PDB file of N, CA, C and O in Angstrom:
ATOM      1  N   UNK A   1     -10.913-138.314  23.299  1.00  0.00           N
ATOM      2  CA  UNK A   1     -10.147-138.961  22.535  1.00  0.00           C
ATOM      3  C   UNK A   1      -9.567-140.256  23.011  1.00  0.00           C
ATOM      4  O   UNK A   1      -8.597-140.112  23.755  1.00  0.00           O
ATOM      5  N   UNK A   2      -9.949-141.557  22.745  1.00  0.00           N
ATOM      6  CA  UNK A   2      -9.186-142.713  23.232  1.00  0.00           C
ATOM      7  C   UNK A   2      -8.133-142.953  22.513  1.00  0.00           C
ATOM      8  O   UNK A   2      -8.043-142.945  21.286  1.00  0.00           O
ATOM      9  N   UNK A   3      -7.358-143.162  23.273  1.00  0.00           N
ATOM     10  CA  UNK A   3      -5.663-143.870  22.758  1.00  0.00           C
ATOM     11  C   UNK A   3      -5.225-144.551  23.408  1.00  0.00           C
ATOM     12  O   UNK A   3      -4.424-144.047  24.196  1.00  0.00           O
ATOM     13  N   UNK A   4      -5.430-145.976  23.502  1.00  0.00           N
ATOM     14  CA  UNK A   4      -4.702-147.092  23.959  1.00  0.00           C
ATOM     15  C   UNK A   4      -5.890-147.299  25.310  1.00  0.00           C
ATOM     16  O   UNK A   4      -7.007-147.780  25.116  1.00  0.00           O
ATOM     17  N   UNK A   5      -5.381-146.823  26.710  1.00  0.00           N
ATOM     18  CA  UNK A   5      -6.224-147.316  27.912  1.00  0.00           C
ATOM     19  C   UNK A   5      -6.038-145.782  28.331  1.00  0.00           C
ATOM     20  O   UNK A   5      -5.681-145.555  29.487  1.00  0.00           O
ATOM     21  N   UNK A   6      -6.298-144.540  27.301  1.00  0.00           N
ATOM     22  CA  UNK A   6      -6.344-143.433  27.925  1.00  0.00           C
ATOM     23  C   UNK A   6      -6.980-142.319  27.176  1.00  0.00           C
ATOM     24  O   UNK A   6      -6.840-142.178  25.961  1.00  0.00           O
ATOM     25  N   UNK A   7      -7.647-141.572  27.895  1.00  0.00           N
ATOM     26  CA  UNK A   7      -8.787-140.980  27.406  1.00  0.00           C
ATOM     27  C   UNK A   7      -8.226-139.238  27.201  1.00  0.00           C
ATOM     28  O   UNK A   7      -7.506-138.802  28.099  1.00  0.00           O
ATOM     29  N   UNK A   8      -8.523-138.450  26.207  1.00  0.00           N
ATOM     30  CA  UNK A   8      -7.926-137.034  26.209  1.00  0.00           C
ATOM     31  C   UNK A   8      -9.095-136.759  26.275  1.00  0.00           C
ATOM     32  O   UNK A   8     -10.012-137.543  26.028  1.00  0.00           O
ATOM     33  N   UNK A   9      -9.234-135.320  26.704  1.00  0.00           N
ATOM     34  CA  UNK A   9     -10.021-134.442  27.055  1.00  0.00           C
ATOM     35  C   UNK A   9     -10.009-133.109  26.717  1.00  0.00           C
ATOM     36  O   UNK A   9      -9.528-132.585  27.722  1.00  0.00           O
ATOM     37  N   UNK A  10     -10.321-131.940  25.651  1.00  0.00           N
ATOM     38  CA  UNK A  10      -9.712-130.964  25.949  1.00  0.00           C
ATOM     39  C   UNK A  10     -10.738-130.127  26.346  1.00  0.00           C
ATOM     40  O   UNK A  10     -11.852-130.409  25.906  1.00  0.00           O
ATOM     41  N   UNK A  11     -10.584-128.706  27.417  1.00  0.00           N
ATOM     42  CA  UNK A  11     -11.575-128.077  27.494  1.00  0.00           C
ATOM     43  C   UNK A  11     -10.659-126.949  27.989  1.00  0.00           C
ATOM     44  O   UNK A  11      -9.437-127.081  28.065  1.00  0.00           O
ATOM     45  N   UNK A  12     -11.499-125.539  28.407  1.00  0.00           N
ATOM     46  CA  UNK A  12     -11.009-124.446  28.789  1.00  0.00           C
ATOM     47  C   UNK A  12     -10.431-124.861  29.905  1.00  0.00           C
ATOM     48  O   UNK A  12     -10.837-125.841  30.531  1.00  0.00           O
ATOM     49  N   UNK A  13      -8.992-123.835  30.401  1.00  0.00           N
ATOM     50  CA  UNK A  13      -8.611-124.176  31.965  1.00  0.00           C
ATOM     51  C   UNK A  13      -9.542-123.496  32.703  1.00  0.00           C
ATOM     52  O   UNK A  13      -9.715-124.108  33.757  1.00  0.00           O
ATOM     53  N   UNK A  14     -10.159-122.604  32.644  1.00  0.00           N
ATOM     54  CA  UNK A  14     -11.423-121.965  33.457  1.00  0.00           C
ATOM     55  C   UNK A  14     -12.086-122.579  33.635  1.00  0.00           C
ATOM     56  O   UNK A  14     -12.586-122.363  34.739  1.00  0.00           O
ATOM     57  N   UNK A  15     -12.706-123.792  32.888  1.00  0.00           N
ATOM     58  CA  UNK A  15     -13.708-124.914  33.403  1.00  0.00           C
ATOM     59  C   UNK A  15     -13.915-125.326  34.626  1.00  0.00           C
ATOM     60  O   UNK A  15     -12.945-125.513  35.360  1.00  0.00           O
ATOM     61  N   UNK A  16     -15.282-125.555  35.100  1.00  0.00           N
ATOM     62  CA  UNK A  16     -15.558-126.573  35.832  1.00  0.00           C
ATOM     63  C   UNK A  16     -15.118-128.015  36.084  1.00  0.00           C
ATOM     64  O   UNK A  16     -14.775-128.460  37.179  1.00  0.00           O
ATOM     65  N   UNK A  17     -15.169-128.645  35.004  1.00  0.00           N
ATOM     66  CA  UNK A  17     -13.915-130.048  34.671  1.00  0.00           C
ATOM     67  C   UNK A  17     -13.090-130.007  35.682  1.00  0.00           C
ATOM     68  O   UNK A  17     -13.082-130.586  36.768  1.00  0.00           O
ATOM     69  N   UNK A  18     -11.779-128.570  34.739  1.00  0.00           N
ATOM     70  CA  UNK A  18     -10.887-128.681  35.049  1.00  0.00           C
ATOM     71  C   UNK A  18     -10.701-128.318  37.020  1.00  0.00           C
ATOM     72  O   UNK A  18      -9.814-128.666  37.800  1.00  0.00           O
ATOM     73  N   UNK A  19     -11.490-127.808  37.157  1.00  0.00           N
ATOM     74  CA  UNK A  19     -11.180-127.041  39.326  1.00  0.00           C
ATOM     75  C   UNK A  19     -11.707-128.761  39.583  1.00  0.00           C
ATOM     76  O   UNK A  19     -10.983-129.587  40.139  1.00  0.00           O
ATOM     77  N   UNK A  20     -12.926-129.030  39.118  1.00  0.00           N
ATOM     78  CA  UNK A  20     -12.882-130.802  39.792  1.00  0.00           C
ATOM     79  C   UNK A  20     -11.837-131.679  39.573  1.00  0.00           C
ATOM     80  O   UNK A  20     -11.638-132.590  40.377  1.00  0.00           O
ATOM     81  N   UNK A  21     -11.313-131.568  38.835  1.00  0.00           N
ATOM     82  CA  UNK A  21      -9.996-132.412  38.284  1.00  0.00           C
ATOM     83  C   UNK A  21      -8.616-132.010  39.561  1.00  0.00           C
ATOM     84  O   UNK A  21      -7.950-132.788  40.243  1.00  0.00           O
ATOM     85  N   UNK A  22      -8.584-130.320  39.478  1.00  0.00           N
ATOM     86  CA  UNK A  22      -7.618-130.340  40.672  1.00  0.00           C
ATOM     87  C   UNK A  22      -8.006-130.558  41.825  1.00  0.00           C
ATOM     88  O   UNK A  22      -7.146-130.847  42.658  1.00  0.00           O
ATOM     89  N   UNK A  23      -9.189-130.499  42.164  1.00  0.00           N
ATOM     90  CA  UNK A  23      -9.495-130.815  43.165  1.00  0.00           C
ATOM     91  C   UNK A  23      -9.309-132.216  43.919  1.00  0.00           C
ATOM     92  O   UNK A  23      -9.351-132.401  45.136  1.00  0.00           O
ATOM     93  N   UNK A  24      -9.051-133.333  42.720  1.00  0.00           N
ATOM     94  CA  UNK A  24      -9.422-135.034  43.435  1.00  0.00           C
ATOM     95  C   UNK A  24      -9.020-135.680  42.367  1.00  0.00           C
ATOM     96  O   UNK A  24      -7.987-136.349  42.345  1.00  0.00           O
ATOM     97  N   UNK A  25      -9.760-135.542  41.443  1.00  0.00           N
ATOM     98  CA  UNK A  25      -9.616-136.628  39.697  1.00  0.00           C
ATOM     99  C   UNK A  25     -10.173-137.588  39.722  1.00  0.00           C
ATOM    100  O   UNK A  25      -9.747-138.467  38.973  1.00  0.00           O
ATOM    101  N   UNK A  26     -11.578-137.946  40.715  1.00  0.00           N
ATOM    102  CA  UNK A  26     -11.742-139.341  40.341  1.00  0.00           C
ATOM    103  C   UNK A  26     -13.183-138.350  39.194  1.00  0.00           C
ATOM    104  O   UNK A  26     -13.658-137.224  39.338  1.00  0.00           O
ATOM    105  N   UNK A  27     -13.423-139.298  38.278  1.00  0.00           N
ATOM    106  CA  UNK A  27     -13.981-139.041  36.955  1.00  0.00           C
ATOM    107  C   UNK A  27     -15.045-139.859  36.979  1.00  0.00           C
ATOM    108  O   UNK A  27     -15.000-140.784  37.791  1.00  0.00           O
ATOM    109  N   UNK A  28     -16.535-139.688  35.900  1.00  0.00           N
ATOM    110  CA  UNK A  28     -17.338-140.509  35.761  1.00  0.00           C
ATOM    111  C   UNK A  28     -17.779-140.383  34.043  1.00  0.00           C
ATOM    112  O   UNK A  28     -18.970-140.250  33.759  1.00  0.00           O
ATOM    113  N   UNK A  29     -17.273-140.410  33.518  1.00  0.00           N
ATOM    114  CA  UNK A  29     -17.974-140.127  32.084  1.00  0.00           C
ATOM    115  C   UNK A  29     -18.554-141.220  31.056  1.00  0.00           C
ATOM    116  O   UNK A  29     -18.287-142.420  31.118  1.00  0.00           O
ATOM    117  N   UNK A  30     -19.367-140.633  30.130  1.00  0.00           N
ATOM    118  CA  UNK A  30     -19.970-141.297  29.141  1.00  0.00           C
ATOM    119  C   UNK A  30     -20.187-140.736  27.711  1.00  0.00           C
ATOM    120  O   UNK A  30     -20.470-139.559  27.492  1.00  0.00           O
ATOM    121  N   UNK A  31     -20.071-141.430  27.017  1.00  0.00           N
ATOM    122  CA  UNK A  31     -20.208-140.965  25.715  1.00  0.00           C
ATOM    123  C   UNK A  31     -21.506-140.451  25.370  1.00  0.00           C
ATOM    124  O   UNK A  31     -22.601-140.976  25.570  1.00  0.00           O
ATOM    125  N   UNK A  32     -21.166-139.080  24.689  1.00  0.00           N
ATOM    126  CA  UNK A  32     -22.548-138.303  24.413  1.00  0.00           C
ATOM    127  C   UNK A  32     -22.495-137.401  23.123  1.00  0.00           C
ATOM    128  O   UNK A  32     -21.353-137.238  22.692  1.00  0.00           O
ATOM    129  N   UNK A  33     -23.370-136.865  22.516  1.00  0.00           N
ATOM    130  CA  UNK A  33     -23.965-136.561  20.931  1.00  0.00           C
ATOM    131  C   UNK A  33     -23.191-134.677  21.322  1.00  0.00           C
ATOM    132  O   UNK A  33     -22.871-134.390  22.475  1.00  0.00           O
ATOM    133  N   UNK A  34     -23.095-134.084  20.641  1.00  0.00           N
ATOM    134  CA  UNK A  34     -22.851-132.383  20.776  1.00  0.00           C
ATOM    135  C   UNK A  34     -23.520-131.894  21.839  1.00  0.00           C
ATOM    136  O   UNK A  34     -23.100-131.273  22.815  1.00  0.00           O
ATOM    137  N   UNK A  35     -24.911-132.336  21.463  1.00  0.00           N
ATOM    138  CA  UNK A  35     -26.024-131.871  22.808  1.00  0.00           C
ATOM    139  C   UNK A  35     -26.032-131.695  23.977  1.00  0.00           C
ATOM    140  O   UNK A  35     -26.459-130.769  24.668  1.00  0.00           O
ATOM    141  N   UNK A  36     -25.238-133.191  24.344  1.00  0.00           N
ATOM    142  CA  UNK A  36     -25.160-133.206  25.340  1.00  0.00           C
ATOM    143  C   UNK A  36     -25.808-135.131  25.987  1.00  0.00           C
ATOM    144  O   UNK A  36     -25.592-135.822  26.982  1.00  0.00           O
ATOM    145  N   UNK A  37     -26.591-135.268  24.779  1.00  0.00           N
ATOM    146  CA  UNK A  37     -27.231-136.592  24.892  1.00  0.00           C
ATOM    147  C   UNK A  37     -26.561-138.159  25.265  1.00  0.00           C
ATOM    148  O   UNK A  37     -25.596-138.447  24.556  1.00  0.00           O
ATOM    149  N   UNK A  38     -26.826-138.844  25.943  1.00  0.00           N
ATOM    150  CA  UNK A  38     -25.839-139.793  26.398  1.00  0.00           C
ATOM    151  C   UNK A  38     -26.143-140.878  25.214  1.00  0.00           C
ATOM    152  O   UNK A  38     -27.291-140.971  24.780  1.00  0.00           O
ATOM    153  N   UNK A  39     -25.052-141.724  24.683  1.00  0.00           N
ATOM    154  CA  UNK A  39     -24.913-142.161  23.705  1.00  0.00           C
ATOM    155  C   UNK A  39     -24.016-143.498  24.219  1.00  0.00           C
ATOM    156  O   UNK A  39     -23.278-143.897  23.317  1.00  0.00           O
ATOM    157  N   UNK A  40     -23.921-144.249  25.421  1.00  0.00           N
ATOM    158  CA  UNK A  40     -23.194-145.163  25.818  1.00  0.00           C
ATOM    159  C   UNK A  40     -23.285-145.327  27.590  1.00  0.00           C
ATOM    160  O   UNK A  40     -23.853-144.631  28.431  1.00  0.00           O
ATOM    161  N   UNK A  41     -22.653-146.273  27.676  1.00  0.00           N
ATOM    162  CA  UNK A  41     -22.403-146.297  29.492  1.00  0.00           C
ATOM    163  C   UNK A  41     -21.387-145.341  30.273  1.00  0.00           C
ATOM    164  O   UNK A  41     -20.219-145.054  30.011  1.00  0.00           O
ATOM    165  N   UNK A  42     -21.751-145.168  30.729  1.00  0.00           N
ATOM    166  CA  UNK A  42     -20.780-144.247  32.191  1.00  0.00           C
ATOM    167  C   UNK A  42     -19.984-145.449  32.698  1.00  0.00           C
ATOM    168  O   UNK A  42     -20.201-146.606  33.058  1.00  0.00           O
ATOM    169  N   UNK A  43     -18.622-144.336  32.502  1.00  0.00           N
ATOM    170  CA  UNK A  43     -17.196-145.288  33.069  1.00  0.00           C
ATOM    171  C   UNK A  43     -16.539-144.812  34.106  1.00  0.00           C
ATOM    172  O   UNK A  43     -16.641-143.589  34.008  1.00  0.00           O
ATOM    173  N   UNK A  44     -15.834-145.110  35.180  1.00  0.00           N
ATOM    174  CA  UNK A  44     -15.074-144.542  36.433  1.00  0.00           C
ATOM    175  C   UNK A  44     -13.608-144.394  35.630  1.00  0.00           C
ATOM    176  O   UNK A  44     -13.173-145.142  34.755  1.00  0.00           O
ATOM    177  N   UNK A  45     -13.069-143.363  36.119  1.00  0.00           N
ATOM    178  CA  UNK A  45     -11.720-143.081  35.800  1.00  0.00           C
ATOM    179  C   UNK A  45     -10.990-142.519  36.868  1.00  0.00           C
ATOM    180  O   UNK A  45     -11.606-142.563  37.932  1.00  0.00           O
ATOM    181  N   UNK A  46      -9.577-141.871  36.933  1.00  0.00           N
ATOM    182  CA  UNK A  46      -8.925-141.205  37.166  1.00  0.00           C
ATOM    183  C   UNK A  46      -8.490-140.288  35.978  1.00  0.00           C
ATOM    184  O   UNK A  46      -8.288-140.651  34.819  1.00  0.00           O
ATOM    185  N   UNK A  47      -8.374-138.908  36.541  1.00  0.00           N
ATOM    186  CA  UNK A  47      -8.200-137.807  35.673  1.00  0.00           C
ATOM    187  C   UNK A  47      -6.555-137.084  36.457  1.00  0.00           C
ATOM    188  O   UNK A  47      -6.092-137.015  37.596  1.00  0.00           O
ATOM    189  N   UNK A  48      -6.012-136.553  34.733  1.00  0.00           N
ATOM    190  CA  UNK A  48      -5.342-135.752  35.900  1.00  0.00           C
ATOM    191  C   UNK A  48      -4.847-134.406  34.649  1.00  0.00           C
ATOM    192  O   UNK A  48      -5.093-134.278  33.450  1.00  0.00           O
ATOM    193  N   UNK A  49      -4.264-133.786  35.383  1.00  0.00           N
ATOM    194  CA  UNK A  49      -3.599-132.585  34.183  1.00  0.00           C
ATOM    195  C   UNK A  49      -2.652-132.763  33.574  1.00  0.00           C
ATOM    196  O   UNK A  49      -1.606-132.857  34.217  1.00  0.00           O
ATOM    197  N   UNK A  50      -2.597-132.886  32.095  1.00  0.00           N
ATOM    198  CA  UNK A  50      -1.144-132.809  31.863  1.00  0.00           C
ATOM    199  C   UNK A  50      -0.647-131.543  31.677  1.00  0.00           C
ATOM    200  O   UNK A  50      -1.184-130.601  31.094  1.00  0.00           O
ATOM    201  N   UNK A  51       0.894-131.620  32.457  1.00  0.00           N
ATOM    202  CA  UNK A  51       1.717-130.502  32.119  1.00  0.00           C
ATOM    203  C   UNK A  51       2.852-130.919  31.430  1.00  0.00           C
ATOM    204  O   UNK A  51       3.779-130.128  31.256  1.00  0.00           O
ATOM    205  N   UNK A  52       2.904-132.199  30.966  1.00  0.00           N
ATOM    206  CA  UNK A  52       4.179-132.650  30.117  1.00  0.00           C
ATOM    207  C   UNK A  52       4.008-131.863  28.864  1.00  0.00           C
ATOM    208  O   UNK A  52       2.858-132.034  28.460  1.00  0.00           O
ATOM    209  N   UNK A  53       4.860-130.869  27.887  1.00  0.00           N
ATOM    210  CA  UNK A  53       4.604-131.040  27.156  1.00  0.00           C
ATOM    211  C   UNK A  53       4.754-131.864  25.900  1.00  0.00           C
ATOM    212  O   UNK A  53       3.965-131.582  24.999  1.00  0.00           O
ATOM    213  N   UNK A  54       5.681-132.896  25.661  1.00  0.00           N
ATOM    214  CA  UNK A  54       5.170-134.070  24.841  1.00  0.00           C
ATOM    215  C   UNK A  54       3.868-134.707  25.069  1.00  0.00           C
ATOM    216  O   UNK A  54       3.216-135.022  24.073  1.00  0.00           O
ATOM    217  N   UNK A  55       3.312-134.983  26.449  1.00  0.00           N
ATOM    218  CA  UNK A  55       2.229-135.879  26.282  1.00  0.00           C
ATOM    219  C   UNK A  55       1.018-134.927  26.089  1.00  0.00           C
ATOM    220  O   UNK A  55      -0.086-135.376  25.783  1.00  0.00           O
ATOM    221  N   UNK A  56       1.278-133.433  26.300  1.00  0.00           N
ATOM    222  CA  UNK A  56       0.127-132.930  25.784  1.00  0.00           C
ATOM    223  C   UNK A  56      -0.443-132.746  24.121  1.00  0.00           C
ATOM    224  O   UNK A  56      -1.556-132.685  23.599  1.00  0.00           O
ATOM    225  N   UNK A  57       0.823-132.704  23.684  1.00  0.00           N
ATOM    226  CA  UNK A  57       1.041-133.219  22.099  1.00  0.00           C
ATOM    227  C   UNK A  57       0.386-133.999  21.746  1.00  0.00           C
ATOM    228  O   UNK A  57      -0.569-134.015  20.969  1.00  0.00           O
ATOM    229  N   UNK A  58       1.003-134.893  22.460  1.00  0.00           N
ATOM    230  CA  UNK A  58       0.393-136.792  22.318  1.00  0.00           C
ATOM    231  C   UNK A  58      -1.575-136.349  22.334  1.00  0.00           C
ATOM    232  O   UNK A  58      -2.309-136.899  21.513  1.00  0.00           O
ATOM    233  N   UNK A  59      -2.065-135.474  23.223  1.00  0.00           N
ATOM    234  CA  UNK A  59      -3.414-136.212  23.589  1.00  0.00           C
ATOM    235  C   UNK A  59      -3.729-135.102  22.337  1.00  0.00           C
ATOM    236  O   UNK A  59      -4.466-135.500  21.435  1.00  0.00           O
ATOM    237  N   UNK A  60      -3.218-133.801  22.268  1.00  0.00           N
ATOM    238  CA  UNK A  60      -3.954-132.989  21.278  1.00  0.00           C
ATOM    239  C   UNK A  60      -4.081-133.444  19.485  1.00  0.00           C
ATOM    240  O   UNK A  60      -4.893-133.292  18.573  1.00  0.00           O
ATOM    241  N   UNK A  61      -2.786-134.050  19.685  1.00  0.00           N
ATOM    242  CA  UNK A  61      -2.580-135.220  18.169  1.00  0.00           C
ATOM    243  C   UNK A  61      -3.572-136.199  17.894  1.00  0.00           C
ATOM    244  O   UNK A  61      -4.052-136.437  16.785  1.00  0.00           O
ATOM    245  N   UNK A  62      -3.868-136.788  19.038  1.00  0.00           N
ATOM    246  CA  UNK A  62      -5.042-137.809  18.833  1.00  0.00           C
ATOM    247  C   UNK A  62      -6.351-137.685  18.902  1.00  0.00           C
ATOM    248  O   UNK A  62      -7.224-138.487  18.570  1.00  0.00           O
ATOM    249  N   UNK A  63      -6.480-136.065  19.597  1.00  0.00           N
ATOM    250  CA  UNK A  63      -8.179-135.382  19.623  1.00  0.00           C
ATOM    251  C   UNK A  63      -8.224-134.920  17.770  1.00  0.00           C
ATOM    252  O   UNK A  63      -9.271-135.152  17.166  1.00  0.00           O
ATOM    253  N   UNK A  64      -7.233-134.391  17.139  1.00  0.00           N
ATOM    254  CA  UNK A  64      -6.751-134.052  15.950  1.00  0.00           C
ATOM    255  C   UNK A  64      -7.114-134.764  15.134  1.00  0.00           C
ATOM    256  O   UNK A  64      -7.750-134.271  14.202  1.00  0.00           O
ATOM    257  N   UNK A  65      -6.845-136.277  15.158  1.00  0.00           N
ATOM    258  CA  UNK A  65      -6.801-137.103  14.161  1.00  0.00           C
ATOM    259  C   UNK A  65      -8.316-137.854  14.042  1.00  0.00           C
ATOM    260  O   UNK A  65      -8.755-138.542  13.120  1.00  0.00           O
ATOM    261  N   UNK A  66      -9.056-137.396  15.538  1.00  0.00           N
ATOM    262  CA  UNK A  66     -10.380-138.023  15.139  1.00  0.00           C
ATOM    263  C   UNK A  66     -11.947-137.269  14.998  1.00  0.00           C
ATOM    264  O   UNK A  66     -13.042-137.762  14.724  1.00  0.00           O
ATOM    265  N   UNK A  67     -11.398-135.390  15.417  1.00  0.00           N
ATOM    266  CA  UNK A  67     -12.410-134.522  14.883  1.00  0.00           C
ATOM    267  C   UNK A  67     -11.774-134.107  13.835  1.00  0.00           C
ATOM    268  O   UNK A  67     -12.715-133.593  13.229  1.00  0.00           O
ATOM    269  N   UNK A  68     -10.769-133.935  13.106  1.00  0.00           N
ATOM    270  CA  UNK A  68     -10.116-133.135  11.995  1.00  0.00           C
ATOM    271  C   UNK A  68      -9.995-131.277  11.754  1.00  0.00           C
ATOM    272  O   UNK A  68      -9.263-130.375  12.161  1.00  0.00           O
ATOM    273  N   UNK A  69     -10.870-131.380  11.091  1.00  0.00           N
ATOM    274  CA  UNK A  69     -11.038-129.711  10.573  1.00  0.00           C
ATOM    275  C   UNK A  69     -11.283-129.238  11.592  1.00  0.00           C
ATOM    276  O   UNK A  69     -10.636-128.415  12.240  1.00  0.00           O
ATOM    277  N   UNK A  70     -12.976-130.106  11.975  1.00  0.00           N
ATOM    278  CA  UNK A  70     -13.744-129.477  13.647  1.00  0.00           C
ATOM    279  C   UNK A  70     -13.267-129.137  14.755  1.00  0.00           C
ATOM    280  O   UNK A  70     -13.719-128.352  15.588  1.00  0.00           O
ATOM    281  N   UNK A  71     -12.043-129.936  14.757  1.00  0.00           N
ATOM    282  CA  UNK A  71     -11.194-129.503  15.887  1.00  0.00           C
ATOM    283  C   UNK A  71      -9.701-128.686  15.865  1.00  0.00           C
ATOM    284  O   UNK A  71      -9.183-128.263  16.898  1.00  0.00           O
ATOM    285  N   UNK A  72      -9.311-128.590  14.995  1.00  0.00           N
ATOM    286  CA  UNK A  72      -8.224-127.384  14.509  1.00  0.00           C
ATOM    287  C   UNK A  72      -8.638-125.703  14.024  1.00  0.00           C
ATOM    288  O   UNK A  72      -7.934-124.704  13.877  1.00  0.00           O
ATOM    289  N   UNK A  73     -10.328-125.983  13.844  1.00  0.00           N
ATOM    290  CA  UNK A  73     -10.902-124.798  13.916  1.00  0.00           C
ATOM    291  C   UNK A  73     -11.242-124.075  15.704  1.00  0.00           C
ATOM    292  O   UNK A  73     -11.414-122.908  16.058  1.00  0.00           O
ATOM    293  N   UNK A  74     -11.231-124.982  16.260  1.00  0.00           N
ATOM    294  CA  UNK A  74     -11.607-125.139  17.786  1.00  0.00           C
ATOM    295  C   UNK A  74     -10.131-124.872  18.487  1.00  0.00           C
ATOM    296  O   UNK A  74      -9.927-124.152  19.464  1.00  0.00           O
ATOM    297  N   UNK A  75      -9.398-125.442  17.926  1.00  0.00           N
ATOM    298  CA  UNK A  75      -7.914-125.003  18.036  1.00  0.00           C
ATOM    299  C   UNK A  75      -7.545-123.508  18.053  1.00  0.00           C
ATOM    300  O   UNK A  75      -7.215-122.873  19.055  1.00  0.00           O
ATOM    301  N   UNK A  76      -7.673-122.938  16.525  1.00  0.00           N
ATOM    302  CA  UNK A  76      -7.375-121.930  16.357  1.00  0.00           C
ATOM    303  C   UNK A  76      -8.217-120.792  17.015  1.00  0.00           C
ATOM    304  O   UNK A  76      -7.622-119.773  17.365  1.00  0.00           O
ATOM    305  N   UNK A  77      -9.868-120.925  17.248  1.00  0.00           N
ATOM    306  CA  UNK A  77     -10.635-120.226  18.070  1.00  0.00           C
ATOM    307  C   UNK A  77     -10.034-119.843  19.405  1.00  0.00           C
ATOM    308  O   UNK A  77     -10.123-118.731  19.927  1.00  0.00           O
ATOM    309  N   UNK A  78      -9.036-121.537  20.184  1.00  0.00           N
ATOM    310  CA  UNK A  78      -8.580-120.783  21.204  1.00  0.00           C
ATOM    311  C   UNK A  78      -7.415-120.201  21.162  1.00  0.00           C
ATOM    312  O   UNK A  78      -7.084-119.683  22.229  1.00  0.00           O
ATOM    313  N   UNK A  79      -6.690-120.107  20.311  1.00  0.00           N
ATOM    314  CA  UNK A  79      -5.812-119.119  20.441  1.00  0.00           C
ATOM    315  C   UNK A  79      -5.732-117.796  20.080  1.00  0.00           C
ATOM    316  O   UNK A  79      -4.889-116.936  20.333  1.00  0.00           O
ATOM    317  N   UNK A  80      -7.109-117.772  19.222  1.00  0.00           N
ATOM    318  CA  UNK A  80      -7.526-116.133  19.121  1.00  0.00           C
ATOM    319  C   UNK A  80      -7.509-115.622  20.466  1.00  0.00           C
ATOM    320  O   UNK A  80      -6.806-114.700  20.880  1.00  0.00           O
ATOM    321  N   UNK A  81      -8.361-116.318  21.125  1.00  0.00           N
ATOM    322  CA  UNK A  81      -8.568-116.622  22.448  1.00  0.00           C
ATOM    323  C   UNK A  81      -8.289-116.382  23.686  1.00  0.00           C
ATOM    324  O   UNK A  81      -9.007-116.085  24.640  1.00  0.00           O
ATOM    325  N   UNK A  82      -6.572-116.625  23.522  1.00  0.00           N
ATOM    326  CA  UNK A  82      -5.572-117.170  25.073  1.00  0.00           C
ATOM    327  C   UNK A  82      -5.531-117.993  25.447  1.00  0.00           C
ATOM    328  O   UNK A  82      -4.663-118.174  26.301  1.00  0.00           O
ATOM    329  N   UNK A  83      -6.663-119.371  24.996  1.00  0.00           N
ATOM    330  CA  UNK A  83      -6.849-120.272  25.554  1.00  0.00           C
ATOM    331  C   UNK A  83      -6.309-121.626  25.828  1.00  0.00           C
ATOM    332  O   UNK A  83      -6.292-122.510  26.685  1.00  0.00           O
ATOM    333  N   UNK A  84      -5.711-121.201  24.200  1.00  0.00           N
ATOM    334  CA  UNK A  84      -4.859-122.393  23.967  1.00  0.00           C
ATOM    335  C   UNK A  84      -3.878-123.094  24.884  1.00  0.00           C
ATOM    336  O   UNK A  84      -3.345-122.366  25.722  1.00  0.00           O
ATOM    337  N   UNK A  85      -3.604-124.137  24.878  1.00  0.00           N
ATOM    338  CA  UNK A  85      -3.031-125.008  26.476  1.00  0.00           C
ATOM    339  C   UNK A  85      -1.358-124.933  26.005  1.00  0.00           C
ATOM    340  O   UNK A  85      -0.414-125.118  26.774  1.00  0.00           O
ATOM    341  N   UNK A  86      -1.273-124.653  24.724  1.00  0.00           N
ATOM    342  CA  UNK A  86       0.645-124.255  24.547  1.00  0.00           C
ATOM    343  C   UNK A  86       0.568-123.384  23.383  1.00  0.00           C
ATOM    344  O   UNK A  86      -0.392-123.144  22.651  1.00  0.00           O
ATOM    345  N   UNK A  87       1.825-122.935  23.356  1.00  0.00           N
ATOM    346  CA  UNK A  87       3.079-122.583  22.338  1.00  0.00           C
ATOM    347  C   UNK A  87       1.904-122.241  21.113  1.00  0.00           C
ATOM    348  O   UNK A  87       2.267-121.884  19.992  1.00  0.00           O
TER     349      UNK A  87
END
């Protein structure tokens, strides 16, 4: 989800994406549909993990505003599995 010049991404902390970001942070992103089919052009960027609770809340709120009930359902499932990024 984009918020100004920032792009927020929510994923499981054990995913390969997170491991790659921790090892350097350069990323290449493109919009895609739910099945991963490309829907736009690739852009290069620099990624970092959010560890500031206020920044995390801002990012998660931006994602929830965009995806509504679908993201609330994903957050709920993450809480049940113990993978939710905060309290």
